[in-house]
C-alpha positions in Angstrom: 0.0 0.1 -0.2 1.3 3.5 -0.9 0.7 6.3 1.4 -0.5 8.7 -1.5 -3.9 6.6 -1.4 -3.6 6.4 2.4 -6.7 6.1 4.4 -5.0 7.8 7.4 -5.0 11.3 8.1 -2.2 13.0 10.1 -3.0 14.6 13.7 0.1 15.5 15.0 4.1 15.0 15.3 4.8 13.0 18.5 8.2 12.1 18.4 11.4 11.2 16.6 14.3 8.8 16.6 17.5 9.1 14.8 16.3 7.5 11.7 12.5 8.0 11.8 9.5 10.2 12.9 6.4 9.2 14.8 2.8 10.7 14.1 -0.5 10.2 15.8 -2.9 9.6 12.9 -6.6 8.7 12.3 -8.0 6.1 10.2 -10.6 7.8 7.9 -12.8 4.7 7.5 -13.0 3.8 11.3 -11.8 7.1 13.1 -9.3 5.0 15.2 -6.3 6.8 16.6 -3.1 4.9 15.7 0.4 5.7 15.9 2.6 6.1 12.5 6.5 5.5 12.4 8.0 6.4 9.3 11.6 6.5 8.0 13.2 10.2 7.8 15.2 9.1 4.7 14.4 6.6 1.7 15.6 2.9 1.9 17.0 3.0 5.3 16.1 -0.5 6.1 15.7 -0.4 9.8 12.0 -0.6 9.8 11.8 -3.3 7.1 13.7 -5.4 9.8 11.3 -4.1 12.4 8.3 -5.1 10.3 9.6 -8.5 9.8 10.1 -9.1 13.9 6.6 -7.8 14.3 5.1 -10.3 11.9 6.9 -13.0 13.6 6.0 -12.0 17.3 2.0 -11.4 16.1 -0.2 -12.7 19.1 2.1 -12.2 21.9 0.6 -10.1 24.7 2.7 -7.0 25.1 3.9 -6.8 21.6 2.3 -3.9 19.3 0.0 -5.2 16.8 1.3 -4.4 13.5 -2.0 -2.8 12.0 -0.4 -1.7 8.5 2.8 -1.1 6.8 4.1 -0.2 3.3 6.3 2.3 1.6 5.8 5.8 0.2 6.2 6.6 -3.3 9.7 7.9 -2.6 10.6 4.5 -0.7 10.1 5.6 2.9 9.0 2.5 4.8 6.3 3.1 7.6 4.4 1.1 10.1 1.0 1.6 11.8 0.5 0.2 15.2 -1.8 1.1 18.1 -1.2 4.6 20.0 0.1 3.6 23.4 -0.1 5.7 26.4 3.2 6.7 28.0 6.8 5.3 28.3 8.7 4.6 31.6 10.9 7.3 31.0 8.1 10.0 31.0 7.0 8.4 34.0 10.3 8.3 35.9 10.8 11.8 35.2 7.7 12.9 36.9 7.8 10.6 40.0 9.4 7.7 41.6 7.7 4.4 41.0 7.1 2.3 44.3 9.1 -0.9 44.9 5.8 -3.0 44.0 5.3 -1.3 40.6 8.7 -1.5 39.9 8.9 -5.1 40.4 5.5 -5.6 38.6 6.9 -3.9 35.3 9.9 -6.0 35.8 8.1 -9.1 35.8 5.6 -8.2 32.7 8.7 -7.3 30.8 10.2 -10.7 31.7 6.7 -12.3 30.8 7.2 -10.7 27.2 11.0 -11.5 26.9 10.1 -15.1 27.4 7.9 -15.3 24.7 10.1 -13.1 22.2 13.2 -15.1 23.1 11.2 -18.4 22.2 10.9 -17.1 19.1 14.6 -17.0 18.9 14.8 -13.0 18.6 16.8 -10.8 20.8 15.4 -7.2 21.5 18.8 -5.5 22.0 17.6 -2.0 22.9 15.8 -2.4 26.2 15.4 1.0 28.0 12.6 3.0 29.6 11.7 4.7 26.4 10.9 1.5 24.7 8.6 0.2 27.5 5.1 1.5 27.3 2.1 1.1 29.6 -1.8 1.5 28.7 -2.4 3.9 31.4 -1.4 7.4 32.2 0.2 6.4 35.7 1.9 3.6 37.0 1.5 3.7 40.7 -1.6 1.5 40.6 -2.5 -1.8 42.1 -0.2 -4.6 41.2 -2.8 -6.9 39.8 -3.4 -4.4 37.0 0.1 -4.1 36.1 0.3 -7.7 35.8 -2.5 -7.9 33.4 -1.3 -9.3 30.0 -0.9 -6.4 27.7 -0.9 -3.5 30.4 2.9 -3.4 29.5 4.2 -3.2 26.1 7.6 -3.5 24.8 8.2 -1.3 21.4 10.9 -0.6 18.9 12.4 -3.8 17.3 14.7 -1.5 15.2 17.9 -3.0 16.5 16.5 -6.5 17.3 18.2 -9.6 15.8 17.8 -13.4 15.5 19.7 -15.1 18.0 23.2 -16.0 16.6 23.0 -13.5 13.7 26.5 -12.4 12.8 27.0 -8.7 13.6 27.0 -6.5 10.5 30.4 -5.3 11.7 33.4 -6.5 13.8 33.1 -5.0 17.3 30.0 -3.0 16.5 28.1 -1.4 19.6 24.5 -2.4 19.7 21.9 -0.6 22.0 21.8 2.5 24.2 24.8 3.5 26.2 22.7 3.8 29.5 21.3 0.4 29.4 23.3 -1.7 27.2 24.9 -4.9 28.4 28.6 -5.2 29.2 29.1 -7.5 26.0 27.6 -5.0 23.8 30.2 -2.6 25.2 32.9 -5.1 24.2 31.3 -5.5 20.6 30.8 -9.2 21.3 28.2 -11.5 20.0 25.0 -10.9 22.0 22.5 -13.5 23.5 19.3 -13.8 25.8 21.2 -12.6 28.8 22.0 -9.4 27.4 18.4 -8.2 27.2 17.8 -9.6 31.1 21.0 -7.3 31.8 19.6 -4.5 30.0 16.3 -4.8 31.9 18.1 -5.1 35.3 19.3 -1.8 34.5 16.3 -0.1 33.5 14.5 -1.4 37.2 17.7 0.1 39.1 17.2 3.3 37.2 13.5 3.3 37.9 14.0 2.9 41.7 17.1 5.4 42.0 16.1 7.8 39.0 19.9 7.5 38.2 22.6 4.9 37.3 26.1 5.1 38.6 27.8 5.6 35.2 25.7 8.7 34.7 28.0 10.5 37.0 30.9 10.1 34.7 31.9 13.1 32.5 31.2 13.2 28.9 34.0 11.7 27.0 35.7 13.2 24.0 34.5 10.5 21.5 31.6 8.1 21.5 34.0 5.1 21.4 35.8 6.2 24.6 32.2 6.9 26.1 31.5 3.2 25.2 34.7 2.0 26.5 34.3 3.9 29.8 30.7 3.3 30.7 31.4 -0.3 29.8 34.6 -0.5 32.3 32.3 0.9 34.9 29.7 -1.3 34.6 31.9 -4.2 34.5 33.4 -2.9 37.8 29.9 -2.4 39.5 27.9 -5.4 38.4 29.1 -7.9 41.0 28.9 -5.5 43.9 25.9 -4.5 46.0 25.4 -1.0 44.3 22.5 -2.2 41.8 21.1 -4.2 44.4 20.3 -1.4 47.0 16.7 -0.5 47.6 15.6 -4.1 46.2 14.8 -7.4 48.4 17.7 -9.8 48.6 16.0 -11.9 45.5 17.2 -8.9 43.3 20.8 -9.8 43.8 20.0 -13.6 42.9 18.5 -12.4 39.7 21.8 -10.4 39.0 24.0 -13.4 40.0 21.9 -15.8 37.9 22.6 -13.4 34.8 26.1 -13.7 35.6 26.0 -17.5 35.3 24.5 -17.3 31.6 26.4 -17.7 28.7 25.6 -15.9 25.2 24.2 -19.3 24.1 21.9 -20.2 27.1 18.2 -20.0 27.1 17.3 -18.5 30.6 15.3 -20.3 33.1 12.3 -18.3 32.8 10.4 -19.7 35.5 13.3 -19.3 38.0 13.4 -15.7 37.3 9.6 -15.2 37.4 9.5 -17.0 40.8 12.3 -14.6 42.1 10.0 -11.6 41.0 6.9 -13.1 42.5 8.8 -13.5 45.9 9.8 -10.1 45.8 6.4 -9.0 45.2 5.2 -10.8 48.2 7.4 -8.6 50.4 5.8 -5.1 51.6 7.7 -1.8 50.7 8.3 -1.1 54.4 9.9 -4.6 55.2 13.4 -4.5 56.3 14.2 -6.9 53.3 12.9 -4.2 51.1 15.6 -1.8 52.2 18.6 -4.0 52.6 21.6 -2.4 51.6 20.5 1.4 51.2 23.1 2.6 53.4 25.9 0.9 51.2 27.8 3.3 49.5 29.4 3.0 46.1 33.0 3.2 47.4 32.2 0.6 50.0 30.9 -2.0 47.6 33.7 -1.5 45.3 36.2 -2.3 48.2 34.1 -5.3 49.0 34.9 -6.9 45.8 38.7 -5.7 45.4 39.9 -9.0 47.2 37.9 -11.1 44.6 38.2 -9.1 41.3 41.1 -7.7 39.2 39.5 -4.5 39.1 42.5 -2.0 40.0 42.3 -0.2 36.6 38.4 0.2 37.2 38.9 1.4 40.8 41.1 4.1 39.2 38.3 5.1 36.9 35.8 5.5 39.9 38.4 7.3 41.9 37.3 10.6 40.7 33.6 10.0 41.8 32.3 12.3 44.8 33.2 10.5 48.1 29.6 10.7 49.6 28.1 9.0 46.4 25.4 11.7 46.2 25.6 12.7 43.0 23.1 15.1 41.1 22.6 13.6 37.7 22.2 15.6 34.8 19.8 14.9 31.8 21.3 11.9 29.9 23.2 13.3 26.8 24.5 9.8 25.8 21.8 7.9 24.6 22.5 6.9 20.9 18.8 7.6 20.0 16.2 10.4 20.8 13.5 9.2 22.9 10.1 8.4 21.2 7.5 10.4 23.0 3.9 9.3 23.4 2.2 12.0 25.3 -1.5 11.8 24.2 -2.2 14.8 26.6 0.2 17.2 24.9 -1.1 16.6 21.4 -2.9 19.8 21.3 0.5 21.8 21.6 1.3 20.5 18.2 0.9 22.8 15.0 -0.9 20.8 12.4 -2.3 23.1 9.9 0.4 22.4 7.3 0.0 18.8 7.9 -3.3 17.0 6.7 -2.5 13.8 5.4 0.4 11.4 5.5 1.3 12.5 1.7 2.0 16.0 3.3 5.0 14.7 5.2 8.0 16.3 4.2 11.8 15.6 5.7 
Protein backbone atom coordinates (compact mmCIF):
# COMPACT_ATOMS: atom_id res chain seq x y z
CA UNK A 1 0.00 0.00 0.00
CA UNK A 2 1.31 3.45 -0.94
CA UNK A 3 0.59 6.42 1.24
CA UNK A 4 -0.55 8.67 -1.56
CA UNK A 5 -3.74 6.58 -1.46
CA UNK A 6 -3.75 6.47 2.30
CA UNK A 7 -6.74 6.02 4.54
CA UNK A 8 -4.92 7.81 7.35
CA UNK A 9 -4.99 11.46 8.35
CA UNK A 10 -2.06 13.02 10.22
CA UNK A 11 -3.08 14.63 13.52
CA UNK A 12 0.29 15.58 15.01
CA UNK A 13 3.99 14.86 15.27
CA UNK A 14 4.57 13.08 18.58
CA UNK A 15 8.24 12.09 18.51
CA UNK A 16 11.34 11.16 16.57
CA UNK A 17 14.38 8.92 16.60
CA UNK A 18 17.68 8.96 14.78
CA UNK A 19 16.20 7.55 11.58
CA UNK A 20 12.44 7.91 11.91
CA UNK A 21 9.55 10.05 13.08
CA UNK A 22 6.34 9.11 14.86
CA UNK A 23 2.97 10.68 14.12
CA UNK A 24 -0.44 10.41 15.67
CA UNK A 25 -2.85 9.49 12.87
CA UNK A 26 -6.54 8.72 12.40
CA UNK A 27 -8.02 6.03 10.18
CA UNK A 28 -10.46 7.87 7.95
CA UNK A 29 -12.81 4.87 7.74
CA UNK A 30 -12.90 3.71 11.37
CA UNK A 31 -11.86 6.98 13.12
CA UNK A 32 -9.44 4.91 15.22
CA UNK A 33 -6.45 6.86 16.56
CA UNK A 34 -3.16 5.11 15.79
CA UNK A 35 0.60 5.65 15.65
CA UNK A 36 2.57 5.97 12.40
CA UNK A 37 6.32 5.36 12.43
CA UNK A 38 8.03 6.39 9.20
CA UNK A 39 11.64 6.62 8.03
CA UNK A 40 13.16 10.06 7.65
CA UNK A 41 15.08 9.03 4.55
CA UNK A 42 14.36 6.52 1.76
CA UNK A 43 15.64 2.96 1.87
CA UNK A 44 17.12 3.06 5.37
CA UNK A 45 16.09 -0.54 5.92
CA UNK A 46 15.69 -0.33 9.71
CA UNK A 47 11.91 -0.42 9.61
CA UNK A 48 11.97 -3.35 7.17
CA UNK A 49 13.63 -5.44 9.87
CA UNK A 50 11.16 -4.25 12.48
CA UNK A 51 8.23 -5.15 10.24
CA UNK A 52 9.57 -8.68 9.89
CA UNK A 53 10.06 -9.04 13.66
CA UNK A 54 6.54 -7.77 14.43
CA UNK A 55 5.12 -10.29 11.96
CA UNK A 56 6.98 -13.10 13.69
CA UNK A 57 5.84 -11.88 17.13
CA UNK A 58 2.20 -11.43 16.12
CA UNK A 59 -0.22 -12.52 18.83
CA UNK A 60 2.16 -12.15 21.79
CA UNK A 61 0.61 -10.11 24.59
CA UNK A 62 2.79 -7.07 25.20
CA UNK A 63 4.00 -6.70 21.60
CA UNK A 64 2.23 -3.96 19.59
CA UNK A 65 0.01 -5.23 16.81
CA UNK A 66 1.26 -4.50 13.30
CA UNK A 67 -1.90 -2.95 11.87
CA UNK A 68 -0.49 -1.76 8.55
CA UNK A 69 2.84 -1.23 6.80
CA UNK A 70 4.26 -0.27 3.44
CA UNK A 71 6.35 2.29 1.58
CA UNK A 72 5.75 5.79 0.34
CA UNK A 73 6.26 6.50 -3.35
CA UNK A 74 9.69 7.90 -2.46
CA UNK A 75 10.63 4.57 -0.78
CA UNK A 76 10.24 5.50 2.91
CA UNK A 77 9.09 2.49 4.93
CA UNK A 78 6.33 3.02 7.50
CA UNK A 79 4.37 1.00 10.03
CA UNK A 80 1.01 1.61 11.73
CA UNK A 81 0.53 0.34 15.29
CA UNK A 82 -1.82 1.13 18.20
CA UNK A 83 -1.21 4.45 19.94
CA UNK A 84 0.00 3.65 23.44
CA UNK A 85 -0.17 5.92 26.47
CA UNK A 86 3.23 6.62 28.02
CA UNK A 87 6.73 5.23 28.35
CA UNK A 88 8.63 4.58 31.57
CA UNK A 89 11.10 7.39 30.95
CA UNK A 90 8.30 9.95 31.03
CA UNK A 91 6.90 8.44 34.21
CA UNK A 92 10.30 8.26 35.94
CA UNK A 93 10.89 11.96 35.29
CA UNK A 94 7.65 12.84 37.07
CA UNK A 95 7.71 10.54 40.08
CA UNK A 96 9.50 7.66 41.73
CA UNK A 97 7.58 4.41 41.14
CA UNK A 98 7.03 2.29 44.23
CA UNK A 99 9.01 -0.89 44.77
CA UNK A 100 5.97 -3.03 43.99
CA UNK A 101 5.22 -1.14 40.77
CA UNK A 102 8.84 -1.40 39.65
CA UNK A 103 8.93 -5.14 40.32
CA UNK A 104 5.56 -5.68 38.63
CA UNK A 105 6.81 -3.88 35.53
CA UNK A 106 9.93 -6.03 35.65
CA UNK A 107 7.90 -9.24 35.87
CA UNK A 108 5.68 -8.08 33.00
CA UNK A 109 8.67 -7.39 30.74
CA UNK A 110 10.20 -10.74 31.69
CA UNK A 111 6.95 -12.43 30.63
CA UNK A 112 7.17 -10.64 27.28
CA UNK A 113 10.88 -11.42 26.80
CA UNK A 114 10.18 -15.07 27.54
CA UNK A 115 7.83 -15.22 24.56
CA UNK A 116 10.09 -13.10 22.33
CA UNK A 117 13.13 -15.22 23.11
CA UNK A 118 11.20 -18.43 22.44
CA UNK A 119 10.90 -17.12 18.87
CA UNK A 120 14.70 -16.79 18.74
CA UNK A 121 14.55 -12.97 18.66
CA UNK A 122 16.74 -10.62 20.70
CA UNK A 123 15.39 -7.11 21.35
CA UNK A 124 18.82 -5.53 22.07
CA UNK A 125 17.49 -2.08 23.01
CA UNK A 126 15.67 -2.52 26.33
CA UNK A 127 15.34 0.93 27.93
CA UNK A 128 12.58 2.96 29.64
CA UNK A 129 11.66 4.72 26.39
CA UNK A 130 10.89 1.36 24.79
CA UNK A 131 8.63 0.09 27.59
CA UNK A 132 5.12 1.48 27.32
CA UNK A 133 2.11 1.19 29.61
CA UNK A 134 -1.56 1.42 28.72
CA UNK A 135 -2.46 3.87 31.52
CA UNK A 136 -1.35 7.44 32.25
CA UNK A 137 0.04 6.45 35.66
CA UNK A 138 2.06 3.55 37.05
CA UNK A 139 1.38 3.66 40.80
CA UNK A 140 -1.73 1.50 40.60
CA UNK A 141 -2.53 -1.95 42.05
CA UNK A 142 0.01 -4.59 41.08
CA UNK A 143 -2.74 -6.88 39.77
CA UNK A 144 -3.57 -4.28 37.11
CA UNK A 145 0.07 -3.91 36.06
CA UNK A 146 0.39 -7.67 35.72
CA UNK A 147 -2.56 -7.94 33.36
CA UNK A 148 -1.34 -9.17 29.94
CA UNK A 149 -1.02 -6.23 27.58
CA UNK A 150 -0.74 -3.52 30.26
CA UNK A 151 3.00 -3.34 29.57
CA UNK A 152 4.17 -3.17 25.94
CA UNK A 153 7.67 -3.65 24.57
CA UNK A 154 8.21 -1.51 21.48
CA UNK A 155 10.89 -0.61 18.91
CA UNK A 156 12.43 -3.71 17.36
CA UNK A 157 14.60 -1.62 15.06
CA UNK A 158 17.86 -3.03 16.50
CA UNK A 159 16.61 -6.55 17.18
CA UNK A 160 18.27 -9.57 15.63
CA UNK A 161 17.72 -13.28 15.34
CA UNK A 162 19.73 -15.22 17.89
CA UNK A 163 23.10 -16.21 16.44
CA UNK A 164 22.95 -13.64 13.65
CA UNK A 165 26.43 -12.46 12.77
CA UNK A 166 27.16 -8.82 13.63
CA UNK A 167 27.02 -6.44 10.70
CA UNK A 168 30.46 -5.13 11.60
CA UNK A 169 33.28 -6.45 13.74
CA UNK A 170 33.17 -5.08 17.30
CA UNK A 171 30.00 -3.10 16.66
CA UNK A 172 28.14 -1.54 19.61
CA UNK A 173 24.41 -2.34 19.69
CA UNK A 174 21.96 -0.61 22.04
CA UNK A 175 21.77 2.54 24.14
CA UNK A 176 24.77 3.50 26.23
CA UNK A 177 22.93 3.84 29.50
CA UNK A 178 21.27 0.40 29.40
CA UNK A 179 23.35 -1.75 27.04
CA UNK A 180 24.89 -4.92 28.45
CA UNK A 181 28.57 -5.24 29.23
CA UNK A 182 29.03 -7.56 26.26
CA UNK A 183 27.54 -4.90 23.98
CA UNK A 184 30.24 -2.47 25.15
CA UNK A 185 32.85 -5.01 24.12
CA UNK A 186 31.29 -5.46 20.70
CA UNK A 187 30.80 -9.19 21.31
CA UNK A 188 28.11 -11.46 19.93
CA UNK A 189 24.95 -10.94 22.04
CA UNK A 190 22.47 -13.42 23.45
CA UNK A 191 19.34 -13.70 25.56
CA UNK A 192 21.12 -12.73 28.79
CA UNK A 193 21.93 -9.29 27.36
CA UNK A 194 18.25 -8.33 27.20
CA UNK A 195 17.91 -9.39 30.85
CA UNK A 196 20.95 -7.35 31.87
CA UNK A 197 19.51 -4.28 30.17
CA UNK A 198 16.20 -4.84 31.97
CA UNK A 199 18.05 -5.04 35.28
CA UNK A 200 19.58 -1.60 34.60
CA UNK A 201 16.12 -0.23 33.74
CA UNK A 202 14.69 -1.43 37.06
CA UNK A 203 17.62 0.05 39.00
CA UNK A 204 17.07 3.33 37.18
CA UNK A 205 13.37 3.35 38.07
CA UNK A 206 14.14 2.83 41.76
CA UNK A 207 17.00 5.34 41.98
CA UNK A 208 16.20 7.76 39.13
CA UNK A 209 19.85 7.41 38.16
CA UNK A 210 22.52 4.85 37.32
CA UNK A 211 26.09 5.05 38.67
CA UNK A 212 27.70 5.60 35.26
CA UNK A 213 25.57 8.68 34.61
CA UNK A 214 28.04 10.52 36.84
CA UNK A 215 30.93 10.00 34.42
CA UNK A 216 32.04 13.07 32.54
CA UNK A 217 31.21 13.10 28.86
CA UNK A 218 34.14 11.75 26.87
CA UNK A 219 35.79 13.26 23.81
CA UNK A 220 34.55 10.58 21.45
CA UNK A 221 31.70 8.09 21.30
CA UNK A 222 34.13 5.17 21.23
CA UNK A 223 35.78 6.39 24.44
CA UNK A 224 32.31 6.89 25.96
CA UNK A 225 31.42 3.29 25.13
CA UNK A 226 34.69 2.06 26.65
CA UNK A 227 34.52 4.04 29.91
CA UNK A 228 30.87 3.28 30.66
CA UNK A 229 31.45 -0.39 29.85
CA UNK A 230 34.38 -0.49 32.28
CA UNK A 231 32.29 1.03 35.05
CA UNK A 232 29.44 -1.42 34.48
CA UNK A 233 31.95 -4.27 34.66
CA UNK A 234 33.38 -2.97 37.92
CA UNK A 235 30.03 -2.43 39.60
CA UNK A 236 27.99 -5.41 38.41
CA UNK A 237 29.20 -7.91 41.01
CA UNK A 238 29.00 -5.47 43.91
CA UNK A 239 25.96 -4.53 46.01
CA UNK A 240 25.54 -1.14 44.33
CA UNK A 241 22.84 -2.20 41.87
CA UNK A 242 20.92 -4.20 44.49
CA UNK A 243 20.26 -1.31 46.85
CA UNK A 244 16.58 -0.58 47.53
CA UNK A 245 15.59 -4.09 46.40
CA UNK A 246 14.84 -7.29 48.31
CA UNK A 247 17.63 -9.95 48.45
CA UNK A 248 16.12 -11.87 45.52
CA UNK A 249 17.15 -9.04 43.21
CA UNK A 250 20.78 -9.93 43.89
CA UNK A 251 19.91 -13.51 43.00
CA UNK A 252 18.48 -12.26 39.69
CA UNK A 253 21.69 -10.36 39.04
CA UNK A 254 23.85 -13.34 40.00
CA UNK A 255 21.80 -15.63 37.77
CA UNK A 256 22.41 -13.35 34.77
CA UNK A 257 26.12 -13.64 35.52
CA UNK A 258 25.98 -17.45 35.32
CA UNK A 259 24.46 -17.43 31.83
CA UNK A 260 26.44 -17.67 28.62
CA UNK A 261 25.51 -15.88 25.42
CA UNK A 262 24.16 -19.18 24.08
CA UNK A 263 22.06 -20.15 27.12
CA UNK A 264 18.27 -19.80 27.10
CA UNK A 265 17.43 -18.41 30.58
CA UNK A 266 15.27 -20.39 33.00
CA UNK A 267 12.36 -17.97 32.93
CA UNK A 268 10.29 -19.83 35.51
CA UNK A 269 13.13 -19.41 38.00
CA UNK A 270 13.37 -15.69 37.21
CA UNK A 271 9.61 -15.19 37.43
CA UNK A 272 9.51 -16.93 40.79
CA UNK A 273 12.22 -14.58 42.09
CA UNK A 274 10.09 -11.59 41.10
CA UNK A 275 6.90 -13.14 42.52
CA UNK A 276 8.77 -13.68 45.78
CA UNK A 277 9.88 -10.04 45.84
CA UNK A 278 6.34 -8.89 45.14
CA UNK A 279 5.19 -10.76 48.24
CA UNK A 280 7.40 -8.52 50.38
CA UNK A 281 5.89 -5.22 51.51
CA UNK A 282 7.49 -1.88 50.71
CA UNK A 283 8.07 -1.23 54.40
CA UNK A 284 9.74 -4.58 55.16
CA UNK A 285 13.34 -4.62 56.32
CA UNK A 286 14.19 -6.92 53.40
CA UNK A 287 13.11 -4.31 50.88
CA UNK A 288 15.52 -1.82 52.39
CA UNK A 289 18.59 -4.00 52.71
CA UNK A 290 21.75 -2.32 51.50
CA UNK A 291 20.34 1.20 51.28
CA UNK A 292 23.16 2.58 53.39
CA UNK A 293 25.89 0.89 51.37
CA UNK A 294 27.88 3.42 49.38
CA UNK A 295 29.47 2.99 45.99
CA UNK A 296 33.01 3.13 47.40
CA UNK A 297 32.19 0.58 50.11
CA UNK A 298 30.73 -1.86 47.61
CA UNK A 299 33.74 -1.62 45.33
CA UNK A 300 36.07 -2.29 48.27
CA UNK A 301 34.06 -5.41 49.17
CA UNK A 302 34.94 -7.05 45.87
CA UNK A 303 38.50 -5.82 45.48
CA UNK A 304 39.86 -8.99 47.07
CA UNK A 305 37.97 -11.18 44.60
CA UNK A 306 38.24 -9.26 41.36
CA UNK A 307 41.04 -7.82 39.28
CA UNK A 308 39.50 -4.34 39.20
CA UNK A 309 42.41 -2.07 40.12
CA UNK A 310 42.27 -0.25 36.78
CA UNK A 311 38.51 0.20 37.20
CA UNK A 312 38.97 1.53 40.73
CA UNK A 313 41.20 4.21 39.29
CA UNK A 314 38.40 5.13 36.92
CA UNK A 315 35.97 5.46 39.86
CA UNK A 316 38.39 7.36 42.10
CA UNK A 317 37.23 10.69 40.76
CA UNK A 318 33.65 10.19 41.95
CA UNK A 319 32.48 12.25 44.95
CA UNK A 320 33.14 10.53 48.29
CA UNK A 321 29.53 10.61 49.50
CA UNK A 322 28.08 8.98 46.37
CA UNK A 323 25.32 11.61 46.35
CA UNK A 324 25.52 12.84 42.80
CA UNK A 325 23.20 15.25 41.05
CA UNK A 326 22.57 13.50 37.76
CA UNK A 327 22.16 15.72 34.70
CA UNK A 328 19.85 14.88 31.84
CA UNK A 329 21.14 11.92 29.86
CA UNK A 330 23.24 13.19 26.99
CA UNK A 331 24.66 9.87 25.88
CA UNK A 332 21.77 7.77 24.58
CA UNK A 333 22.35 6.92 20.94
CA UNK A 334 18.76 7.49 19.87
CA UNK A 335 16.37 10.27 20.77
CA UNK A 336 13.46 9.07 22.87
CA UNK A 337 10.18 8.43 21.09
CA UNK A 338 7.59 10.47 22.92
CA UNK A 339 4.03 9.20 23.27
CA UNK A 340 2.23 11.90 25.28
CA UNK A 341 -1.35 11.95 24.12
CA UNK A 342 -2.21 14.69 26.61
CA UNK A 343 0.11 17.13 24.85
CA UNK A 344 -1.06 16.44 21.31
CA UNK A 345 -2.89 19.76 21.05
CA UNK A 346 0.35 21.68 21.52
CA UNK A 347 1.64 20.64 18.09
CA UNK A 348 0.78 22.80 15.08
CA UNK A 349 -0.91 20.61 12.49
CA UNK A 350 -2.29 23.11 10.04
CA UNK A 351 0.38 22.30 7.46
CA UNK A 352 -0.02 18.51 7.73
CA UNK A 353 -3.44 17.18 6.78
CA UNK A 354 -2.56 13.74 5.42
CA UNK A 355 0.33 11.34 5.33
CA UNK A 356 1.26 12.51 1.85
CA UNK A 357 2.07 15.95 3.31
CA UNK A 358 4.99 14.59 5.37
CA UNK A 359 8.21 16.23 4.26
CA UNK A 360 11.67 15.67 5.76
